[in-house]
MMTF fields as JSON, N, C-alpha, C and O atoms, coordinates in Angstrom:
{
  "mmtfVersion": "1.0.0",
  "mmtfProducer": "UNKNOWN",
  "numBonds": 415,
  "numAtoms": 416,
  "numGroups": 104,
  "numChains": 1,
  "numModels": 1,
  "chainsPerModel": [1],
  "groupsPerChain": [104],
  "chainIdList": ["A"],
  "bondAtomList": [4, 2, 8, 6, 12, 10, 16, 14, 20, 18, 24, 22, 28, 26, 32, 30, 36, 34, 40, 38, 44, 42, 48, 46, 52, 50, 56, 54, 60, 58, 64, 62, 68, 66, 72, 70, 76, 74, 80, 78, 84, 82, 88, 86, 92, 90, 96, 94, 100, 98, 104, 102, 108, 106, 112, 110, 116, 114, 120, 118, 124, 122, 128, 126, 132, 130, 136, 134, 140, 138, 144, 142, 148, 146, 152, 150, 156, 154, 160, 158, 164, 162, 168, 166, 172, 170, 176, 174, 180, 178, 184, 182, 188, 186, 192, 190, 196, 194, 200, 198, 204, 202, 208, 206, 212, 210, 216, 214, 220, 218, 224, 222, 228, 226, 232, 230, 236, 234, 240, 238, 244, 242, 248, 246, 252, 250, 256, 254, 260, 258, 264, 262, 268, 266, 272, 270, 276, 274, 280, 278, 284, 282, 288, 286, 292, 290, 296, 294, 300, 298, 304, 302, 308, 306, 312, 310, 316, 314, 320, 318, 324, 322, 328, 326, 332, 330, 336, 334, 340, 338, 344, 342, 348, 346, 352, 350, 356, 354, 360, 358, 364, 362, 368, 366, 372, 370, 376, 374, 380, 378, 384, 382, 388, 386, 392, 390, 396, 394, 400, 398, 404, 402, 408, 406, 412, 410],
  "bondOrderList": [1, 1, 1, 1, 1, 1, 1, 1, 1, 1, 1, 1, 1, 1, 1, 1, 1, 1, 1, 1, 1, 1, 1, 1, 1, 1, 1, 1, 1, 1, 1, 1, 1, 1, 1, 1, 1, 1, 1, 1, 1, 1, 1, 1, 1, 1, 1, 1, 1, 1, 1, 1, 1, 1, 1, 1, 1, 1, 1, 1, 1, 1, 1, 1, 1, 1, 1, 1, 1, 1, 1, 1, 1, 1, 1, 1, 1, 1, 1, 1, 1, 1, 1, 1, 1, 1, 1, 1, 1, 1, 1, 1, 1, 1, 1, 1, 1, 1, 1, 1, 1, 1, 1],
  "groupList": [{"groupName": "UNK", "atomNameList": ["N", "CA", "C", "O"], "elementList": ["N", "C", "C", "O"], "formalChargeList": [0, 0, 0, 0], "bondAtomList": [1, 0, 2, 1, 3, 2], "bondOrderList": [1, 1, 2], "singleLetterCode": "X", "chemCompType": "L-PEPTIDE LINKING"}],
  "groupTypeList": [0, 0, 0, 0, 0, 0, 0, 0, 0, 0, 0, 0, 0, 0, 0, 0, 0, 0, 0, 0, 0, 0, 0, 0, 0, 0, 0, 0, 0, 0, 0, 0, 0, 0, 0, 0, 0, 0, 0, 0, 0, 0, 0, 0, 0, 0, 0, 0, 0, 0, 0, 0, 0, 0, 0, 0, 0, 0, 0, 0, 0, 0, 0, 0, 0, 0, 0, 0, 0, 0, 0, 0, 0, 0, 0, 0, 0, 0, 0, 0, 0, 0, 0, 0, 0, 0, 0, 0, 0, 0, 0, 0, 0, 0, 0, 0, 0, 0, 0, 0, 0, 0, 0, 0],
  "groupIdList": [1, 2, 3, 4, 5, 6, 7, 8, 9, 10, 11, 12, 13, 14, 15, 16, 17, 18, 19, 20, 21, 22, 23, 24, 25, 26, 27, 28, 29, 30, 31, 32, 33, 34, 35, 36, 37, 38, 39, 40, 41, 42, 43, 44, 45, 46, 47, 48, 49, 50, 51, 52, 53, 54, 55, 56, 57, 58, 59, 60, 61, 62, 63, 64, 65, 66, 67, 68, 69, 70, 71, 72, 73, 74, 75, 76, 77, 78, 79, 80, 81, 82, 83, 84, 85, 86, 87, 88, 89, 90, 91, 92, 93, 94, 95, 96, 97, 98, 99, 100, 101, 102, 103, 104],
  "secStructList": [7, 2, 2, 2, 2, 2, 2, 2, 2, 2, 2, 2, 2, 2, 2, 2, 2, 2, 2, 2, 2, 2, 2, 2, 2, 2, 2, 2, 2, 2, 2, 2, 2, 2, 2, 7, 2, 2, 2, 2, 2, 2, 2, 2, 2, 2, 2, 2, 2, 2, 2, 2, 2, 2, 2, 2, 6, 1, 7, 2, 2, 2, 2, 2, 2, 2, 2, 2, 2, 2, 2, 2, 6, 2, 2, 2, 2, 2, 2, 2, 2, 2, 2, 2, 2, 2, 2, 2, 2, 2, 2, 2, 2, 2, 2, 2, 2, 2, 2, 2, 2, 2, 2, 7],
  "xCoordList": [88.744, 88.978, 87.868, 88.165, 86.66, 85.516, 85.591, 85.344, 85.919, 85.971, 86.934, 86.649, 88.045, 89.045, 88.431, 88.559, 87.771, 87.197, 86.072, 85.96, 85.22, 84.2, 84.808, 84.338, 85.844, 86.502, 87.074, 86.953, 87.68, 88.234, 87.182, 87.398, 86.016, 84.924, 84.428, 84.109, 84.349, 83.919, 84.906, 84.51, 86.149, 87.208, 87.204, 87.409, 86.965, 86.894, 85.694, 85.804, 84.521, 83.319, 83.594, 83.226, 84.224, 84.503, 85.407, 85.139, 86.45, 87.329, 86.655, 86.875, 85.851, 85.105, 84.139, 83.98, 83.491, 82.578, 83.377, 82.946, 84.501, 85.325, 85.823, 85.775, 86.302, 86.785, 85.623, 85.775, 84.448, 83.33, 82.853, 82.585, 82.745, 82.282, 83.271, 82.87, 84.535, 85.562, 85.563, 85.663, 85.451, 85.366, 84.114, 84.14, 83.009, 81.789, 81.855, 81.345, 82.477, 82.601, 83.561, 83.266, 84.685, 85.582, 84.931, 85.166, 84.116, 83.326, 82.392, 82.206, 81.812, 80.906, 81.597, 81.042, 82.839, 83.64, 83.97, 83.915, 84.308, 84.605, 83.328, 83.352, 82.222, 80.931, 80.628, 80.224, 80.837, 80.58, 81.542, 81.145, 82.763, 83.711, 83.286, 83.44, 82.748, 82.339, 80.978, 80.818, 79.97, 78.582, 77.942, 76.992, 78.431, 77.788, 78.836, 78.926, 79.632, 80.675, 80.104, 80.786, 78.91, 78.253, 78.124, 78.181, 77.953, 77.883, 79.219, 79.268, 80.316, 81.631, 81.919, 82.544, 81.48, 81.626, 80.832, 81.33, 79.603, 78.796, 79.494, 79.577, 80.009, 80.668, 81.908, 82.167, 82.66, 83.858, 83.478, 84.095, 82.477, 82.035, 81.468, 81.692, 80.747, 80.166, 81.259, 81.216, 82.246, 83.329, 84.186, 84.611, 84.437, 85.23, 84.446, 85.047, 83.138, 82.306, 82.366, 82.483, 82.289, 82.335, 83.69, 83.747, 84.773, 86.09, 86.204, 86.688, 85.771, 85.847, 85.018, 85.464, 83.828, 82.954, 83.552, 83.51, 84.1, 84.736, 85.969, 86.179, 86.808, 88.03, 87.688, 88.453, 86.549, 86.142, 85.785, 85.744, 85.53, 85.232, 86.473, 86.384, 87.636, 88.885, 89.414, 89.107, 90.208, 90.828, 91.778, 92.228, 92.098, 92.769, 93.874, 93.694, 95.014, 96.049, 95.807, 96.295, 95.074, 94.886, 93.862, 94.042, 92.821, 91.829, 92.442, 92.187, 93.247, 93.916, 94.89, 94.981, 95.605, 96.603, 95.936, 96.366, 94.874, 94.194, 93.531, 93.581, 92.912, 92.264, 93.302, 93.043, 94.445, 95.498, 95.994, 96.242, 96.141, 96.592, 95.607, 95.957, 94.347, 93.301, 93.081, 92.691, 93.332, 93.191, 94.228, 93.974, 95.447, 96.476, 96.133, 96.586, 95.338, 94.946, 93.496, 92.785, 93.057, 91.707, 90.985, 89.895, 91.633, 90.947, 90.816, 89.806, 91.853, 91.831, 90.783, 90.135, 90.597, 89.557, 88.166, 87.278, 88.0, 86.72, 86.408, 85.289, 87.376, 87.105, 86.846, 85.954, 87.638, 87.44, 86.063, 85.37, 85.66, 84.323, 83.19, 82.166, 83.395, 82.427, 82.308, 81.212, 83.449, 83.429, 82.739, 81.905, 83.066, 82.432, 80.922, 80.152, 80.517, 79.076, 78.375, 77.281, 78.974, 78.373, 78.331, 77.338, 79.34, 79.337, 78.263, 77.589, 78.086, 77.05, 75.676, 74.809, 75.478, 74.164, 73.891, 72.785, 74.864, 74.712, 74.469, 73.604, 75.179, 75.009, 73.58, 72.934, 73.115, 71.721, 70.701, 69.753, 70.921, 70.009, 70.019, 68.975, 71.237, 71.351, 70.754, 70.129, 70.932, 70.362, 68.837, 68.166, 68.3, 66.836, 66.28, 65.261, 66.95, 66.5, 66.535, 65.627, 67.622, 67.7, 66.594, 66.04, 66.24, 65.183, 63.834, 63.05, 63.577, 62.324, 62.291, 61.25, 63.405, 63.474, 63.239, 62.56, 63.809, 63.701, 62.282, 61.855, 61.576, 60.183, 59.242, 58.171, 59.561, 58.647, 58.635, 57.928],
  "yCoordList": [100.343, 98.904, 98.216, 97.312, 98.587, 97.949, 98.04, 97.022, 99.19, 99.216, 98.215, 97.645, 98.005, 97.014, 95.645, 94.904, 95.273, 93.924, 93.772, 92.7, 94.806, 94.696, 94.48, 93.623, 95.23, 95.091, 93.688, 93.07, 93.186, 91.836, 90.784, 89.818, 90.968, 90.014, 90.059, 89.008, 91.222, 91.342, 90.619, 89.87, 90.848, 90.169, 88.674, 87.942, 88.216, 86.752, 86.157, 85.103, 86.819, 86.345, 86.304, 85.335, 87.326, 87.396, 86.21, 85.558, 85.959, 84.842, 83.484, 82.572, 83.358, 82.09, 81.847, 80.714, 82.923, 82.802, 82.409, 81.549, 83.02, 82.671, 81.234, 80.524, 80.806, 79.451, 78.45, 77.438, 78.756, 77.861, 77.676, 76.552, 78.767, 78.684, 77.983, 77.245, 78.215, 77.548, 76.041, 75.231, 75.657, 74.202, 73.559, 72.407, 74.289, 73.729, 73.518, 72.525, 74.447, 74.266, 73.109, 72.284, 73.032, 71.894, 70.57, 69.567, 70.557, 69.306, 69.02, 67.856, 70.014, 69.833, 69.259, 68.429, 69.736, 69.159, 67.715, 66.909, 67.356, 65.932, 65.099, 64.013, 65.622, 64.915, 64.714, 63.635, 65.783, 65.687, 64.69, 63.954, 64.679, 63.73, 62.287, 61.433, 62.009, 60.651, 60.273, 59.225, 61.142, 60.771, 61.405, 60.843, 62.539, 63.223, 63.878, 65.105, 63.12, 63.687, 64.59, 65.496, 64.349, 65.202, 66.642, 67.56, 66.877, 68.286, 68.964, 70.143, 68.243, 68.859, 69.099, 70.097, 68.216, 68.42, 69.662, 70.466, 69.803, 70.975, 72.23, 73.209, 72.238, 73.382, 73.782, 74.963, 72.757, 73.034, 73.722, 74.707, 73.19, 73.771, 75.174, 76.065, 75.38, 76.71, 77.73, 78.832, 77.381, 78.343, 78.607, 79.74, 77.604, 77.811, 78.74, 79.563, 78.594, 79.434, 80.863, 81.807, 81.048, 82.419, 83.066, 84.244, 82.317, 82.867, 83.231, 84.315, 82.351, 82.658, 83.885, 84.727, 83.999, 85.12, 86.428, 87.461, 86.365, 87.589, 87.975, 89.163, 87.02, 87.316, 87.757, 88.504, 87.316, 87.741, 89.229, 89.801, 89.847, 91.272, 92.149, 93.359, 91.538, 92.28, 92.455, 91.659, 93.5, 93.672, 92.574, 91.831, 92.458, 91.298, 90.638, 89.5, 91.284, 90.458, 90.137, 89.121, 90.965, 90.785, 89.688, 88.926, 89.571, 88.547, 87.138, 86.295, 86.918, 85.628, 85.341, 84.22, 86.373, 86.187, 85.892, 84.993, 86.639, 86.347, 84.996, 84.275, 84.625, 83.337, 82.188, 81.216, 82.323, 81.299, 81.18, 80.079, 82.338, 82.357, 81.727, 80.875, 82.147, 81.539, 80.044, 79.275, 79.672, 78.242, 77.406, 76.251, 78.005, 77.217, 77.063, 76.121, 77.975, 77.898, 77.343, 77.687, 76.523, 76.098, 75.618, 76.085, 74.67, 74.121, 75.18, 75.235, 76.031, 77.039, 78.08, 78.603, 78.397, 79.355, 78.778, 79.49, 77.511, 76.845, 76.847, 77.165, 76.501, 76.484, 77.9, 78.109, 78.879, 80.283, 80.779, 81.376, 80.538, 80.982, 80.283, 80.891, 79.041, 78.283, 78.892, 79.046, 79.217, 79.794, 81.142, 81.426, 81.996, 83.304, 83.207, 83.976, 82.24, 82.09, 81.595, 82.067, 80.65, 80.132, 81.239, 81.362, 81.986, 83.093, 84.114, 84.615, 84.433, 85.395, 84.837, 85.549, 83.565, 82.913, 82.898, 83.225, 82.531, 82.474, 83.891, 84.09, 84.872, 86.262, 86.746, 87.397, 86.43, 86.821, 86.162, 86.801, 84.902, 84.161, 84.736, 84.898, 85.039, 85.6, 87.019, 87.373, 87.805, 89.149, 89.057, 89.781, 88.192, 88.065, 87.591, 88.099, 86.614, 86.085, 87.165, 87.276, 87.976, 89.097, 90.098, 90.585, 90.435, 91.376, 90.814, 91.529, 89.573, 88.988, 88.919, 89.182, 88.569, 88.476, 89.814, 89.869, 90.9, 92.166, 92.741, 93.511, 92.36, 92.852, 92.276, 92.847, 91.178, 90.541, 91.254, 90.86],
  "zCoordList": [124.866, 124.729, 123.936, 123.155, 124.094, 123.406, 121.959, 121.312, 121.321, 119.87, 119.251, 118.198, 119.885, 119.382, 119.413, 118.438, 120.482, 120.638, 119.602, 119.007, 119.354, 118.368, 117.007, 116.258, 116.657, 115.347, 115.221, 114.164, 116.25, 116.226, 116.013, 115.28, 116.664, 116.476, 115.044, 114.489, 114.422, 113.016, 112.102, 111.209, 112.331, 111.539, 111.682, 110.714, 112.912, 113.15, 112.461, 111.833, 112.563, 111.858, 110.342, 109.679, 109.802, 108.392, 107.95, 106.941, 108.709, 108.375, 108.541, 107.743, 109.559, 109.736, 108.58, 108.125, 108.103, 106.985, 105.729, 104.96, 105.534, 104.362, 104.407, 103.403, 105.573, 105.724, 105.534, 104.851, 106.157, 106.061, 104.635, 104.21, 103.895, 102.565, 101.631, 100.731, 101.848, 100.991, 101.293, 100.371, 102.572, 102.889, 102.362, 101.927, 102.393, 101.88, 100.365, 99.847, 99.672, 98.224, 97.927, 97.063, 98.613, 98.359, 98.705, 98.031, 99.746, 100.093, 98.942, 98.585, 98.361, 97.24, 96.001, 95.28, 95.778, 94.695, 94.947, 94.018, 96.157, 96.476, 96.314, 95.735, 96.83, 96.647, 95.144, 94.709, 94.385, 92.946, 92.267, 91.364, 92.698, 92.113, 92.365, 91.491, 93.563, 93.907, 93.378, 92.751, 93.631, 93.376, 92.129, 91.584, 91.677, 90.542, 89.666, 89.657, 88.928, 88.101, 86.992, 86.513, 86.611, 85.519, 86.008, 85.19, 87.314, 87.807, 87.63, 87.28, 87.867, 87.686, 86.192, 85.832, 85.364, 83.931, 83.469, 82.681, 83.967, 83.633, 84.129, 83.387, 85.379, 85.948, 85.117, 84.886, 84.679, 83.89, 82.564, 82.16, 81.92, 80.616, 80.841, 80.022, 81.922, 82.208, 82.463, 81.915, 83.291, 83.608, 82.374, 82.149, 81.596, 80.352, 79.371, 78.68, 79.328, 78.444, 78.996, 78.215, 80.317, 80.882, 80.603, 80.252, 80.754, 80.466, 78.979, 78.654, 78.074, 76.653, 76.301, 75.521, 76.859, 76.583, 77.118, 76.45, 78.318, 78.895, 78.133, 77.887, 77.743, 76.953, 75.559, 74.949, 75.024, 73.712, 73.632, 72.543, 74.769, 74.823, 74.826, 74.617, 75.064, 75.125, 73.708, 72.821, 73.501, 72.161, 71.81, 72.682, 70.522, 69.948, 70.734, 71.167, 70.946, 71.53, 72.988, 73.483, 73.675, 75.147, 75.41, 76.36, 74.639, 74.864, 74.808, 75.668, 73.782, 73.629, 74.768, 75.266, 75.158, 76.238, 77.543, 78.265, 77.878, 79.151, 79.126, 80.122, 78.023, 77.926, 78.107, 78.817, 77.466, 77.575, 78.995, 79.487, 79.666, 81.043, 81.963, 82.78, 81.836, 82.669, 82.376, 83.254, 81.163, 80.805, 81.516, 81.857, 81.753, 82.486, 83.938, 84.588, 84.462, 85.851, 85.943, 86.886, 85.02, 84.894, 86.178, 86.508, 86.885, 88.065, 89.151, 89.853, 89.29, 90.339, 90.009, 90.917, 88.742, 88.325, 88.632, 89.101, 88.367, 88.602, 90.111, 90.511, 90.925, 92.376, 92.9, 93.722, 92.414, 92.875, 92.501, 93.324, 91.266, 90.844, 91.618, 91.928, 91.908, 92.708, 94.151, 94.69, 94.72, 96.058, 96.015, 96.875, 95.024, 94.899, 94.702, 95.278, 93.872, 93.629, 94.876, 95.185, 95.612, 96.844, 97.933, 98.65, 98.043, 99.031, 98.681, 99.581, 97.425, 97.046, 97.358, 97.865, 97.054, 97.346, 98.859, 99.289, 99.642, 101.116, 101.602, 102.455, 101.107, 101.572, 101.239, 102.06, 100.065, 99.687, 100.643, 101.099, 100.923, 101.791, 103.213, 103.845, 103.698, 105.062, 105.125, 106.125, 104.109, 104.068, 104.052, 104.787, 103.239, 103.115, 104.45, 104.916, 105.071, 106.362, 107.432, 108.256, 107.403, 108.365, 108.167, 109.153, 106.931, 106.67, 107.15, 107.775, 106.864, 107.346, 108.849, 109.45, 109.482, 110.916, 111.621, 112.647, 111.061, 111.637, 111.545, 112.405, 110.508, 110.306, 111.284, 111.49, 111.911, 112.89, 114.145, 115.072]
}
């Protein structure tokens, strides 16, 4: 019985982390919309440049096709990349904190 409960706790923690990071990023987008729209403009230009650079590495017909498709989903791509970047940053900070904490 214990292994099932442990696995359930891990899955619950994972989903809570995902929900928390997604809500934090969306709150950041709302904050940026109200108080710092230049941050959102910078993020839009940065994500578009990343998509263009990545699609530029693909062979001729596929690079243009992927870039056009991702361009149609522009806002969703920006939000998704922001969530992934935020989760990576939080994960690095939590891992570093855990290493420091365990050494004490």
